[in-house]
C-alpha positions, -999 to +999 in steps of 0.1 A: +000+000+000+014+034-010+019+057+019+019+094+023+047+091+049+077+069+051+078+047+082+101+062+108+137+049+105+133+033+070+144+043+036+158+077+028+135+093+054+147+084+088+122+105+108+084+105+110+082+137+089+058+132+060+072+124+025+046+133-001+039+107-027+014+103-055-020+115-044-048+090-044-083+096-057-104+116-033-125+094-010-163+099-013-190+099+014-213+078-008-187+051-011-186+044+027-197+009+038-234+005+044-234-030+058-221-021+092-217+008+117-188+031+106-158+039+127-146+075+129-111+080+142-105+111+164-075+133+155-070+162+179-045+187+167-046+206+200-023+212+230-051+206+255-071+175+246-085+156+276-075+123+261-039+127+248-028+159+264-016+175+231+006+146+219-003+153+183-003+191+183+021+195+153+010+188+117+037+161+113+027+141+144-010+145+136-006+134+100+013+103+112-014+094+136-041+100+110-024+077+086-021+050+112-058+052+119-066+052+082-044+022+075-059+005+106-093+007+089-109+039+101-137+048+077-135+086+085-108+107+102-122+135+123-097+164+125-102+190+151-081+220+162-100+232+193-106+212+224-143+208+233-137+193+268-154+209+298-135+241+308-115+244+276-108+280+265-120+290+230-096+291+201-095+318+174-106+304+140-074+316+124-053+295+148-077+266+145-072+267+107-034+269+110-036+237+130-060+216+109-057+226+073-023+210+065-034+178+082-066+177+062-048+183+030-023+156+036-048+130+047-071+137+018-041+132-006-035+098+011-071+088+002-087+092+036-123+105+040-119+134+064-144+153+086-137+187+102-145+189+139-153+226+143-178+251+157-167+279+134-182+286+100-150+300+086-130+270+096-157+246+082-156+265+049-118+264+047-117+227+056-143+218+029-122+237+004-092+217+016-110+185+010-130+176+041-161+157+032-181+161+064-187+190+089-188+177+126-202+206+146-206+202+184-219+238+190-254+224+195-279+251+205-253+278+200-247+271+163-232+300+145-257+319+123-237+313+091-233+275+095-267+264+081-261+285+049-227+270+045-240+235+049-268+242+024-244+257-001-217+230+000-242+202+003-218+182+026-231+160+053-234+177+087-232+162+121-256+180+144-246+174+181-267+182+211-251+206+235-263+234+257-240+264+264-203+262+257-173+244+271-172+269+301-209+266+310-222+233+298-216+213+330-241+236+348-268+231+322-280+196+330-315+202+341-338+180+321-373+167+325-367+136+305-332+137+291-339+116+260-371+134+250-356+168+257-325+161+236-347+149+207-368+181+210-338+204+212-321+187+183-353+192+163-352+229+171-317+233+157-326+211+127-354+236+119-327+263+114-308+240+090-340+233+070-348+270+068-314+276+052-321+249+026-302+220+041-316+186+028-327+160+054-303+135+040-273+157+048-281+157+086-265+132+110-275+136+147-253+130+177-269+130+212-239+148+227-227+123+253-208+142+279-220+176+267-243+193+292-252+158+306-243+143+339-232+107+343-267+092+348-280+112+318-252+099+296-262+063+304-299+070+300-292+084+265-272+053+255-299+031+269-326+049+248-304+055+217-331+040+195-354+069+204-332+093+184-342+076+152-376+092+154-359+123+139-354+104+107-316+108+104-284+088+108-272+087+144-236+089+156-224+080+191-193+098+205-186+084+239-149+075+236-128+077+267-152+102+283-153+111+320-184+090+328-165+059+317-136+067+340-161+070+369-177+037+361-142+020+361-131+035+394-107+013+413-097+020+450-113+054+447-094+064+416-111+071+383-097+053+353-075+075+332-085+082+296-062+056+281-077+030+304-112+035+290-108+019+256-123-015+265-154+002+278-155+024+247-155-008+225-183-022+246-204+010+239-194+007+202-208-029+201-240-019+218-245+012+197-239-008+165-265-033+177-290-005+181-283+007+145-259+036+150-245+050+117-211+056+132-191+057+164-164+083+170-134+068+188-098+073+197-087+036+194-099+024+160-089-013+161-111-026+189-142-006+177-137-018+142-137-054+154-168-046+175-189-032+146-179-062+125-191-086+152-224-067+156-230-067+118-223-104+116-248-112+144-274-090+128-269-106+093 
Protein backbone atom coordinates (compact mmCIF):
# COMPACT_ATOMS: atom_id res chain seq x y z
CA UNK A 1 0.00 0.00 0.00
CA UNK A 2 1.42 3.37 -1.00
CA UNK A 3 1.85 5.71 1.92
CA UNK A 4 1.86 9.44 2.33
CA UNK A 5 4.67 9.11 4.87
CA UNK A 6 7.72 6.90 5.07
CA UNK A 7 7.83 4.74 8.17
CA UNK A 8 10.14 6.20 10.82
CA UNK A 9 13.68 4.86 10.52
CA UNK A 10 13.29 3.35 7.05
CA UNK A 11 14.42 4.27 3.57
CA UNK A 12 15.77 7.72 2.76
CA UNK A 13 13.50 9.27 5.36
CA UNK A 14 14.68 8.39 8.85
CA UNK A 15 12.16 10.46 10.77
CA UNK A 16 8.36 10.52 10.95
CA UNK A 17 8.23 13.70 8.86
CA UNK A 18 5.79 13.21 5.97
CA UNK A 19 7.15 12.38 2.52
CA UNK A 20 4.58 13.32 -0.07
CA UNK A 21 3.86 10.70 -2.69
CA UNK A 22 1.42 10.32 -5.52
CA UNK A 23 -2.03 11.48 -4.37
CA UNK A 24 -4.83 8.95 -4.35
CA UNK A 25 -8.31 9.59 -5.73
CA UNK A 26 -10.43 11.56 -3.30
CA UNK A 27 -12.54 9.38 -1.02
CA UNK A 28 -16.28 9.93 -1.30
CA UNK A 29 -18.98 9.88 1.37
CA UNK A 30 -21.27 7.84 -0.84
CA UNK A 31 -18.67 5.08 -1.06
CA UNK A 32 -18.63 4.43 2.69
CA UNK A 33 -19.69 0.93 3.81
CA UNK A 34 -23.42 0.52 4.36
CA UNK A 35 -23.44 -3.00 5.79
CA UNK A 36 -22.11 -2.07 9.24
CA UNK A 37 -21.66 0.82 11.65
CA UNK A 38 -18.82 3.10 10.60
CA UNK A 39 -15.77 3.91 12.69
CA UNK A 40 -14.60 7.53 12.85
CA UNK A 41 -11.10 8.04 14.22
CA UNK A 42 -10.49 11.07 16.43
CA UNK A 43 -7.51 13.26 15.52
CA UNK A 44 -6.99 16.17 17.92
CA UNK A 45 -4.45 18.73 16.69
CA UNK A 46 -4.59 20.57 20.00
CA UNK A 47 -2.33 21.23 22.99
CA UNK A 48 -5.09 20.57 25.55
CA UNK A 49 -7.10 17.50 24.56
CA UNK A 50 -8.53 15.63 27.56
CA UNK A 51 -7.49 12.30 26.05
CA UNK A 52 -3.94 12.68 24.77
CA UNK A 53 -2.79 15.94 26.36
CA UNK A 54 -1.58 17.47 23.12
CA UNK A 55 0.56 14.55 21.94
CA UNK A 56 -0.32 15.28 18.33
CA UNK A 57 -0.29 19.06 18.33
CA UNK A 58 2.06 19.48 15.33
CA UNK A 59 1.04 18.77 11.71
CA UNK A 60 3.71 16.09 11.32
CA UNK A 61 2.70 14.06 14.37
CA UNK A 62 -0.99 14.54 13.60
CA UNK A 63 -0.57 13.37 10.01
CA UNK A 64 1.34 10.31 11.19
CA UNK A 65 -1.44 9.37 13.62
CA UNK A 66 -4.11 10.03 11.01
CA UNK A 67 -2.36 7.71 8.58
CA UNK A 68 -2.07 4.99 11.22
CA UNK A 69 -5.80 5.19 11.89
CA UNK A 70 -6.57 5.23 8.16
CA UNK A 71 -4.44 2.16 7.48
CA UNK A 72 -5.92 0.47 10.57
CA UNK A 73 -9.32 0.67 8.89
CA UNK A 74 -10.94 3.90 10.09
CA UNK A 75 -13.73 4.83 7.70
CA UNK A 76 -13.46 8.55 8.53
CA UNK A 77 -10.75 10.66 10.18
CA UNK A 78 -12.21 13.51 12.26
CA UNK A 79 -9.70 16.37 12.47
CA UNK A 80 -10.15 19.03 15.13
CA UNK A 81 -8.09 22.03 16.21
CA UNK A 82 -10.04 23.19 19.28
CA UNK A 83 -10.63 21.18 22.42
CA UNK A 84 -14.30 20.80 23.34
CA UNK A 85 -13.67 19.31 26.80
CA UNK A 86 -15.35 20.91 29.78
CA UNK A 87 -13.52 24.07 30.78
CA UNK A 88 -11.54 24.43 27.56
CA UNK A 89 -10.75 27.96 26.46
CA UNK A 90 -12.00 29.00 22.99
CA UNK A 91 -9.60 29.06 20.06
CA UNK A 92 -9.48 31.78 17.42
CA UNK A 93 -10.61 30.41 14.01
CA UNK A 94 -7.38 31.56 12.36
CA UNK A 95 -5.31 29.53 14.83
CA UNK A 96 -7.68 26.60 14.46
CA UNK A 97 -7.22 26.66 10.70
CA UNK A 98 -3.45 26.89 11.03
CA UNK A 99 -3.57 23.66 13.01
CA UNK A 100 -5.98 21.61 10.92
CA UNK A 101 -5.69 22.59 7.26
CA UNK A 102 -2.26 21.03 6.55
CA UNK A 103 -3.42 17.83 8.23
CA UNK A 104 -6.65 17.67 6.23
CA UNK A 105 -4.85 18.29 2.97
CA UNK A 106 -2.29 15.55 3.63
CA UNK A 107 -4.84 12.95 4.71
CA UNK A 108 -7.10 13.67 1.75
CA UNK A 109 -4.14 13.21 -0.59
CA UNK A 110 -3.51 9.84 1.07
CA UNK A 111 -7.06 8.76 0.20
CA UNK A 112 -8.72 9.19 3.60
CA UNK A 113 -12.25 10.48 4.03
CA UNK A 114 -11.90 13.44 6.40
CA UNK A 115 -14.38 15.30 8.56
CA UNK A 116 -13.70 18.66 10.18
CA UNK A 117 -14.53 18.94 13.87
CA UNK A 118 -15.28 22.63 14.31
CA UNK A 119 -17.84 25.07 15.67
CA UNK A 120 -16.68 27.90 13.39
CA UNK A 121 -18.24 28.59 10.02
CA UNK A 122 -15.04 30.03 8.58
CA UNK A 123 -13.02 26.98 9.59
CA UNK A 124 -15.65 24.63 8.22
CA UNK A 125 -15.59 26.49 4.88
CA UNK A 126 -11.80 26.40 4.68
CA UNK A 127 -11.73 22.71 5.60
CA UNK A 128 -14.26 21.77 2.94
CA UNK A 129 -12.20 23.74 0.42
CA UNK A 130 -9.17 21.72 1.59
CA UNK A 131 -11.01 18.45 0.95
CA UNK A 132 -12.99 17.65 4.10
CA UNK A 133 -16.15 15.75 3.18
CA UNK A 134 -18.14 16.13 6.43
CA UNK A 135 -18.69 18.95 8.95
CA UNK A 136 -18.85 17.74 12.55
CA UNK A 137 -20.17 20.63 14.65
CA UNK A 138 -20.58 20.22 18.42
CA UNK A 139 -21.87 23.76 19.01
CA UNK A 140 -25.39 22.41 19.47
CA UNK A 141 -27.89 25.06 20.53
CA UNK A 142 -25.27 27.80 20.02
CA UNK A 143 -24.74 27.09 16.31
CA UNK A 144 -23.17 30.02 14.45
CA UNK A 145 -25.66 31.91 12.26
CA UNK A 146 -23.67 31.28 9.08
CA UNK A 147 -23.26 27.53 9.50
CA UNK A 148 -26.66 26.44 8.12
CA UNK A 149 -26.13 28.48 4.93
CA UNK A 150 -22.66 26.99 4.47
CA UNK A 151 -23.99 23.45 4.87
CA UNK A 152 -26.77 24.17 2.38
CA UNK A 153 -24.37 25.72 -0.13
CA UNK A 154 -21.67 23.05 0.04
CA UNK A 155 -24.15 20.16 0.28
CA UNK A 156 -21.78 18.22 2.56
CA UNK A 157 -23.08 15.96 5.33
CA UNK A 158 -23.41 17.74 8.67
CA UNK A 159 -23.22 16.19 12.13
CA UNK A 160 -25.59 18.03 14.45
CA UNK A 161 -24.59 17.44 18.07
CA UNK A 162 -26.72 18.20 21.10
CA UNK A 163 -25.06 20.60 23.50
CA UNK A 164 -26.30 23.41 25.72
CA UNK A 165 -24.03 26.37 26.38
CA UNK A 166 -20.29 26.18 25.69
CA UNK A 167 -17.26 24.45 27.15
CA UNK A 168 -17.20 26.85 30.09
CA UNK A 169 -20.91 26.61 30.98
CA UNK A 170 -22.23 23.25 29.76
CA UNK A 171 -21.65 21.34 33.02
CA UNK A 172 -24.12 23.64 34.76
CA UNK A 173 -26.84 23.10 32.15
CA UNK A 174 -27.96 19.55 32.98
CA UNK A 175 -31.52 20.23 34.15
CA UNK A 176 -33.85 18.02 32.06
CA UNK A 177 -37.34 16.70 32.50
CA UNK A 178 -36.73 13.56 30.48
CA UNK A 179 -33.22 13.72 29.05
CA UNK A 180 -33.90 11.61 25.96
CA UNK A 181 -37.12 13.42 25.05
CA UNK A 182 -35.57 16.83 25.72
CA UNK A 183 -32.48 16.06 23.62
CA UNK A 184 -34.67 14.94 20.71
CA UNK A 185 -36.80 18.09 21.00
CA UNK A 186 -33.79 20.43 21.17
CA UNK A 187 -32.06 18.72 18.25
CA UNK A 188 -35.27 19.18 16.30
CA UNK A 189 -35.20 22.90 17.05
CA UNK A 190 -31.68 23.31 15.67
CA UNK A 191 -32.61 21.14 12.70
CA UNK A 192 -35.35 23.62 11.85
CA UNK A 193 -32.66 26.30 11.38
CA UNK A 194 -30.83 23.98 8.98
CA UNK A 195 -34.01 23.26 7.03
CA UNK A 196 -34.82 26.97 6.84
CA UNK A 197 -31.43 27.58 5.20
CA UNK A 198 -32.06 24.90 2.59
CA UNK A 199 -30.18 21.96 4.10
CA UNK A 200 -31.56 18.65 2.82
CA UNK A 201 -32.73 16.04 5.38
CA UNK A 202 -30.29 13.46 4.02
CA UNK A 203 -27.34 15.74 4.84
CA UNK A 204 -28.06 15.68 8.56
CA UNK A 205 -26.55 13.20 11.02
CA UNK A 206 -27.50 13.57 14.69
CA UNK A 207 -25.32 13.00 17.74
CA UNK A 208 -26.94 12.97 21.22
CA UNK A 209 -23.91 14.76 22.67
CA UNK A 210 -22.71 12.27 25.25
CA UNK A 211 -20.76 14.23 27.86
CA UNK A 212 -21.96 17.62 26.67
CA UNK A 213 -24.30 19.28 29.19
CA UNK A 214 -25.15 15.84 30.60
CA UNK A 215 -24.31 14.30 33.95
CA UNK A 216 -23.19 10.68 34.29
CA UNK A 217 -26.66 9.20 34.76
CA UNK A 218 -27.99 11.19 31.81
CA UNK A 219 -25.22 9.85 29.57
CA UNK A 220 -26.17 6.27 30.44
CA UNK A 221 -29.86 7.05 29.96
CA UNK A 222 -29.21 8.40 26.47
CA UNK A 223 -27.18 5.35 25.50
CA UNK A 224 -29.91 3.08 26.86
CA UNK A 225 -32.55 4.91 24.80
CA UNK A 226 -30.44 5.52 21.70
CA UNK A 227 -33.13 4.03 19.47
CA UNK A 228 -35.43 6.94 20.37
CA UNK A 229 -33.21 9.30 18.39
CA UNK A 230 -34.22 7.56 15.17
CA UNK A 231 -37.61 9.24 15.43
CA UNK A 232 -35.87 12.30 13.95
CA UNK A 233 -35.37 10.36 10.71
CA UNK A 234 -31.60 10.81 10.42
CA UNK A 235 -28.45 8.77 10.78
CA UNK A 236 -27.19 8.66 14.38
CA UNK A 237 -23.58 8.92 15.56
CA UNK A 238 -22.35 8.04 19.05
CA UNK A 239 -19.27 9.78 20.46
CA UNK A 240 -18.57 8.40 23.94
CA UNK A 241 -14.91 7.47 23.56
CA UNK A 242 -12.81 7.74 26.73
CA UNK A 243 -15.23 10.23 28.27
CA UNK A 244 -15.32 11.07 31.96
CA UNK A 245 -18.40 9.00 32.81
CA UNK A 246 -16.53 5.88 31.71
CA UNK A 247 -13.65 6.74 34.01
CA UNK A 248 -16.08 7.03 36.90
CA UNK A 249 -17.65 3.67 36.10
CA UNK A 250 -14.22 2.02 36.09
CA UNK A 251 -13.10 3.53 39.39
CA UNK A 252 -10.71 1.31 41.34
CA UNK A 253 -9.72 2.02 44.95
CA UNK A 254 -11.32 5.43 44.71
CA UNK A 255 -9.38 6.41 41.61
CA UNK A 256 -11.15 7.10 38.32
CA UNK A 257 -9.74 5.25 35.32
CA UNK A 258 -7.47 7.45 33.20
CA UNK A 259 -8.53 8.23 29.61
CA UNK A 260 -6.19 5.63 28.09
CA UNK A 261 -7.68 2.99 30.42
CA UNK A 262 -11.18 3.48 29.01
CA UNK A 263 -10.79 1.90 25.55
CA UNK A 264 -12.29 -1.48 26.46
CA UNK A 265 -15.38 0.25 27.85
CA UNK A 266 -15.50 2.38 24.71
CA UNK A 267 -15.46 -0.75 22.54
CA UNK A 268 -18.35 -2.16 24.60
CA UNK A 269 -20.36 0.99 23.88
CA UNK A 270 -19.43 0.66 20.21
CA UNK A 271 -20.81 -2.88 20.07
CA UNK A 272 -24.05 -1.91 21.82
CA UNK A 273 -24.50 1.21 19.68
CA UNK A 274 -23.92 -0.81 16.52
CA UNK A 275 -26.51 -3.35 17.66
CA UNK A 276 -28.99 -0.50 18.08
CA UNK A 277 -28.34 0.72 14.51
CA UNK A 278 -25.91 3.61 14.96
CA UNK A 279 -24.54 4.96 11.67
CA UNK A 280 -21.11 5.61 13.19
CA UNK A 281 -19.08 5.71 16.38
CA UNK A 282 -16.38 8.30 17.00
CA UNK A 283 -13.42 6.77 18.84
CA UNK A 284 -9.77 7.27 19.72
CA UNK A 285 -8.68 3.63 19.36
CA UNK A 286 -9.86 2.40 15.97
CA UNK A 287 -8.95 -1.29 16.06
CA UNK A 288 -11.15 -2.59 18.91
CA UNK A 289 -14.17 -0.61 17.74
CA UNK A 290 -13.73 -1.80 14.16
CA UNK A 291 -13.74 -5.38 15.45
CA UNK A 292 -16.83 -4.61 17.54
CA UNK A 293 -18.88 -3.22 14.64
CA UNK A 294 -17.93 -6.19 12.47
CA UNK A 295 -19.12 -8.59 15.17
CA UNK A 296 -22.37 -6.66 15.60
CA UNK A 297 -22.95 -6.69 11.83
CA UNK A 298 -22.32 -10.43 11.61
CA UNK A 299 -24.76 -11.20 14.41
CA UNK A 300 -27.40 -9.03 12.75
CA UNK A 301 -26.91 -10.60 9.32
